[in-house]
N, CA and C atoms as an extended XYZ file, in Angstrom:
255
Properties=species:S:1:pos:R:3:atomname:S:1:resname:S:1:resid:I:1 pbc="F F F"
N         9.354       37.644      107.486 N   MET     1
C         9.422       38.589      106.395 CA  MET     1
C         9.091       40.000      106.882 C   MET     1
N         8.138       40.113      107.778 N   ILE     2
C         7.800       41.432      108.320 CA  ILE     2
C         8.970       41.978      109.127 C   ILE     2
N         9.566       41.124      109.931 N   LEU     3
C        10.703       41.561      110.746 CA  LEU     3
C        11.887       41.974      109.870 C   LEU     3
N        12.191       41.183      108.850 N   SER     4
C        13.314       41.535      107.982 CA  SER     4
C        13.015       42.817      107.202 C   SER     4
N        11.749       43.054      106.873 N   GLY     5
C        11.377       44.304      106.213 CA  GLY     5
C        11.570       45.503      107.117 C   GLY     5
N        11.179       45.352      108.376 N   LEU     6
C        11.380       46.441      109.343 CA  LEU     6
C        12.869       46.714      109.570 C   LEU     6
N        13.645       45.641      109.642 N   VAL     7
C        15.094       45.799      109.810 CA  VAL     7
C        15.680       46.500      108.592 C   VAL     7
N        15.266       46.082      107.397 N   GLY     8
C        15.764       46.703      106.171 CA  GLY     8
C        15.435       48.184      106.096 C   GLY     8
N        14.198       48.516      106.433 N   PHE     9
C        13.772       49.919      106.440 CA  PHE     9
C        14.616       50.723      107.434 C   PHE     9
N        14.790       50.183      108.624 N   SER    10
C        15.569       50.871      109.667 CA  SER    10
C        17.020       51.051      109.252 C   SER    10
N        17.600       50.011      108.667 N   LEU    11
C        18.996       50.105      108.247 CA  LEU    11
C        19.196       51.134      107.142 C   LEU    11
N        18.209       51.302      106.288 N   MET    12
C        18.319       52.344      105.259 CA  MET    12
C        18.361       53.727      105.911 C   MET    12
N        17.544       53.938      106.935 N   GLY    13
C        17.567       55.214      107.648 CA  GLY    13
C        18.879       55.426      108.378 C   GLY    13
N        19.380       54.376      109.019 N   ILE    14
C        20.651       54.467      109.739 CA  ILE    14
C        21.787       54.754      108.772 C   ILE    14
N        21.806       54.049      107.637 N   ASP    15
C        22.887       54.249      106.669 CA  ASP    15
C        22.834       55.643      106.062 C   ASP    15
N        21.630       56.167      105.843 N   LYS    16
C        21.494       57.532      105.320 CA  LYS    16
C        22.068       58.538      106.320 C   LYS    16
N        21.749       58.356      107.600 N   ALA    17
C        22.277       59.259      108.630 CA  ALA    17
C        23.800       59.166      108.693 C   ALA    17
N        24.313       57.950      108.600 N   ARG    18
C        25.768       57.777      108.620 CA  ARG    18
C        26.417       58.408      107.398 C   ARG    18
N        25.760       58.327      106.256 N   ALA    19
C        26.305       58.940      105.041 CA  ALA    19
C        26.392       60.453      105.206 C   ALA    19
N        25.373       61.046      105.812 N   GLN    20
C        25.375       62.493      106.022 CA  GLN    20
C        26.432       62.914      107.033 C   GLN    20
N        26.703       62.034      108.000 N   GLU    21
C        27.724       62.324      109.014 CA  GLU    21
C        29.124       61.951      108.557 C   GLU    21
N        29.201       61.301      107.401 N   ARG    22
C        30.462       60.795      106.863 CA  ARG    22
C        31.146       59.835      107.838 C   ARG    22
N        30.336       58.975      108.457 N   SER    23
C        30.887       57.962      109.360 CA  SER    23
C        30.782       56.591      108.702 C   SER    23
N        31.164       55.565      109.435 N   ARG    24
C        31.214       54.207      108.897 CA  ARG    24
C        29.835       53.766      108.401 C   ARG    24
N        29.798       53.251      107.169 N   ARG    25
C        28.553       52.892      106.496 CA  ARG    25
C        28.258       51.405      106.605 C   ARG    25
N        27.029       51.056      106.315 N   ILE    26
C        26.608       49.658      106.252 CA  ILE    26
C        26.944       49.162      104.843 C   ILE    26
N        27.659       48.047      104.734 N   PRO    27
C        28.032       47.552      103.399 CA  PRO    27
C        26.809       47.175      102.561 C   PRO    27
N        26.874       47.433      101.254 N   GLU    28
C        25.770       47.079      100.370 CA  GLU    28
C        25.500       45.583      100.407 C   GLU    28
N        26.547       44.797      100.607 N   LYS    29
C        26.385       43.345      100.687 CA  LYS    29
C        25.375       42.976      101.778 C   LYS    29
N        25.389       43.688      102.877 N   ALA    30
C        24.444       43.417      103.972 CA  ALA    30
C        23.016       43.698      103.515 C   ALA    30
N        22.824       44.750      102.726 N   PHE    31
C        21.492       45.058      102.209 CA  PHE    31
C        21.024       43.969      101.235 C   PHE    31
N        21.930       43.502      100.375 N   TYR    32
C        21.571       42.446       99.431 CA  TYR    32
C        21.189       41.161      100.164 C   TYR    32
N        21.966       40.811      101.175 N   GLU    33
C        21.682       39.593      101.937 CA  GLU    33
C        20.344       39.703      102.664 C   GLU    33
N        20.089       40.849      103.247 N   LEU    34
C        18.822       41.058      103.938 CA  LEU    34
C        17.655       41.031      102.959 C   LEU    34
N        17.842       41.615      101.787 N   ALA    35
C        16.795       41.599      100.761 CA  ALA    35
C        16.503       40.164      100.320 C   ALA    35
N        17.536       39.352      100.235 N   ALA    36
C        17.366       37.967       99.788 CA  ALA    36
C        16.570       37.133      100.784 C   ALA    36
N        16.630       37.478      102.064 N   ILE    37
C        15.880       36.688      103.053 CA  ILE    37
C        14.524       37.307      103.392 C   ILE    37
N        14.104       38.283      102.593 N   GLY    38
C        12.761       38.815      102.754 CA  GLY    38
C        12.659       40.284      103.096 C   GLY    38
N        13.766       40.979      103.210 N   GLY    39
C        13.723       42.387      103.583 CA  GLY    39
C        13.679       43.352      102.415 C   GLY    39
N        13.482       42.835      101.211 N   ALA    40
C        13.530       43.677      100.012 CA  ALA    40
C        12.481       44.785      100.035 C   ALA    40
N        11.289       44.473      100.542 N   PHE    41
C        10.224       45.479      100.559 CA  PHE    41
C        10.580       46.633      101.499 C   PHE    41
N        11.117       46.326      102.651 N   GLY    42
C        11.516       47.362      103.601 CA  GLY    42
C        12.665       48.203      103.079 C   GLY    42
N        13.609       47.553      102.412 N   ILE    43
C        14.753       48.275      101.848 CA  ILE    43
C        14.279       49.204      100.730 C   ILE    43
N        13.403       48.708       99.863 N   ALA    44
C        12.879       49.539       98.772 CA  ALA    44
C        12.079       50.718       99.322 C   ALA    44
N        11.254       50.463      100.322 N   LEU    45
C        10.486       51.538      100.940 CA  LEU    45
C        11.414       52.548      101.614 C   LEU    45
N        12.435       52.051      102.310 N   GLY    46
C        13.404       52.928      102.966 CA  GLY    46
C        14.175       53.785      101.976 C   GLY    46
N        14.483       53.216      100.822 N   ALA    47
C        15.189       53.992       99.793 CA  ALA    47
C        14.343       55.188       99.363 C   ALA    47
N        13.048       54.967       99.222 N   GLY    48
C        12.159       56.053       98.816 CA  GLY    48
C        11.927       57.068       99.919 C   GLY    48
N        11.686       56.592      101.125 N   VAL    49
C        11.383       57.494      102.242 CA  VAL    49
C        12.597       58.338      102.613 C   VAL    49
N        13.764       57.692      102.684 N   PHE    50
C        14.972       58.403      103.119 CA  PHE    50
C        15.764       58.996      101.950 C   PHE    50
N        15.262       58.801      100.731 N   HIS    51
C        15.978       59.269       99.526 CA  HIS    51
C        17.425       58.805       99.568 C   HIS    51
N        17.575       57.505       99.798 N   HIS    52
C        18.901       56.929       99.979 CA  HIS    52
C        19.157       55.855       98.931 C   HIS    52
N        20.279       55.952       98.271 N   LYS    53
C        20.724       55.026       97.234 CA  LYS    53
C        19.790       55.030       96.023 C   LYS    53
N        19.057       56.107       95.839 N   THR    54
C        18.124       56.178       94.722 CA  THR    54
C        18.831       56.450       93.396 C   THR    54
N        20.041       56.923       93.435 N   ARG    55
C        20.799       57.168       92.203 CA  ARG    55
C        21.549       55.932       91.737 C   ARG    55
N        21.596       54.930       92.578 N   LYS    56
C        22.311       53.695       92.244 CA  LYS    56
C        21.328       52.720       91.618 C   LYS    56
N        21.216       52.800       90.297 N   GLY    57
C        20.266       51.965       89.580 CA  GLY    57
C        20.492       50.482       89.794 C   GLY    57
N        21.755       50.060       89.851 N   TYR    58
C        22.043       48.642       90.040 CA  TYR    58
C        21.567       48.174       91.415 C   TYR    58
N        21.674       49.018       92.416 N   PHE    59
C        21.237       48.647       93.764 CA  PHE    59
C        19.723       48.489       93.803 C   PHE    59
N        19.020       49.509       93.335 N   LEU    60
C        17.554       49.451       93.337 CA  LEU    60
C        17.051       48.342       92.422 C   LEU    60
N        17.722       48.125       91.311 N   GLY    61
C        17.341       47.043       90.406 CA  GLY    61
C        17.436       45.688       91.079 C   GLY    61
N        18.523       45.472       91.805 N   ALA    62
C        18.704       44.201       92.508 CA  ALA    62
C        17.668       44.028       93.610 C   ALA    62
N        17.413       45.078       94.366 N   VAL    63
C        16.440       45.002       95.463 CA  VAL    63
C        15.035       44.771       94.906 C   VAL    63
N        14.670       45.471       93.849 N   LEU    64
C        13.344       45.294       93.263 CA  LEU    64
C        13.195       43.919       92.614 C   LEU    64
N        14.271       43.395       92.055 N   THR    65
C        14.240       42.034       91.508 CA  THR    65
C        13.990       41.020       92.616 C   THR    65
N        14.642       41.210       93.751 N   LEU    66
C        14.418       40.310       94.883 CA  LEU    66
C        13.001       40.464       95.435 C   LEU    66
N        12.471       41.674       95.431 N   ALA    67
C        11.090       41.878       95.871 CA  ALA    67
C        10.128       41.150       94.935 C   ALA    67
N        10.390       41.219       93.634 N   ALA    68
C         9.548       40.520       92.662 CA  ALA    68
C         9.634       39.012       92.875 C   ALA    68
N        10.826       38.512       93.153 N   PHE    69
C        10.985       37.093       93.454 CA  PHE    69
C        10.111       36.698       94.636 C   PHE    69
N        10.123       37.504       95.698 N   TRP    70
C         9.330       37.192       96.889 CA  TRP    70
C         7.839       37.212       96.596 C   TRP    70
N         7.399       38.127       95.760 N   ILE    71
C         5.981       38.167       95.388 CA  ILE    71
C         5.597       36.875       94.665 C   ILE    71
N         6.409       36.490       93.679 N   VAL    72
C         6.144       35.263       92.930 CA  VAL    72
C         6.181       34.051       93.860 C   VAL    72
N         7.160       34.017       94.752 N   PHE    73
C         7.285       32.899       95.690 CA  PHE    73
C         6.073       32.810       96.612 C   PHE    73
N         5.643       33.926       97.151 N   LEU    74
C         4.514       33.918       98.088 CA  LEU    74
C         3.203       33.568       97.389 C   LEU    74
N         2.986       34.106       96.211 N   VAL    75
C         1.769       33.784       95.457 CA  VAL    75
C         1.785       32.307       95.062 C   VAL    75
N         2.924       31.827       94.596 N   GLY    76
C         3.044       30.419       94.235 CA  GLY    76
C         2.817       29.498       95.412 C   GLY    76
N         3.368       29.845       96.555 N   THR    77
C         3.174       29.045       97.767 CA  THR    77
C         1.709       29.050       98.185 C   THR    77
N         1.084       30.206       98.110 N   ALA    78
C        -0.346       30.298       98.490 CA  ALA    78
C        -1.190       29.420       97.563 C   ALA    78
N        -0.897       29.428       96.270 N   LYS    79
C        -1.651       28.602       95.335 CA  LYS    79
C        -1.399       27.123       95.603 C   LYS    79
N        -0.162       26.788       95.888 N   LEU    80
C         0.194       25.401       96.162 CA  LEU    80
C        -0.538       24.880       97.399 C   LEU    80
N        -0.703       25.737       98.367 N   LEU    81
C        -1.392       25.353       99.595 CA  LEU    81
C        -2.903       25.511       99.493 C   LEU    81
N        -3.371       26.018       98.373 N   GLY    82
C        -4.805       26.197       98.192 CA  GLY    82
C        -5.371       27.412       98.897 C   GLY    82
N        -4.523       28.349       99.234 N   LEU    83
C        -4.963       29.576       99.905 CA  LEU    83
C        -5.359       30.616       98.867 C   LEU    83
N        -6.269       31.499       99.196 N   PRO    84
C        -6.594       32.573       98.243 CA  PRO    84
C        -5.403       33.516       98.086 C   PRO    84
N        -5.106       33.901       96.854 N   SER    85
C        -3.932       34.764       96.639 CA  SER    85
C        -4.287       36.164       96.268 C   SER    85
């Protein structure tokens, strides 16, 4: 999850630079897939830091929904295993 978050954050910076250069962009589908496997926090942080895709409410909504899913999943798993949450 940490690695996918770092990748997500980095890809947001790369895509922002590509957008400014008007060169080939990273497809949104790749961001959604990465968010689904745990990179949602990095993507959300990257959106804020790089001011990238912040006007696309549907994009941020989907990423934040996936981040919320991961929070619920991790807390639930910790409780199931008897770990402090």
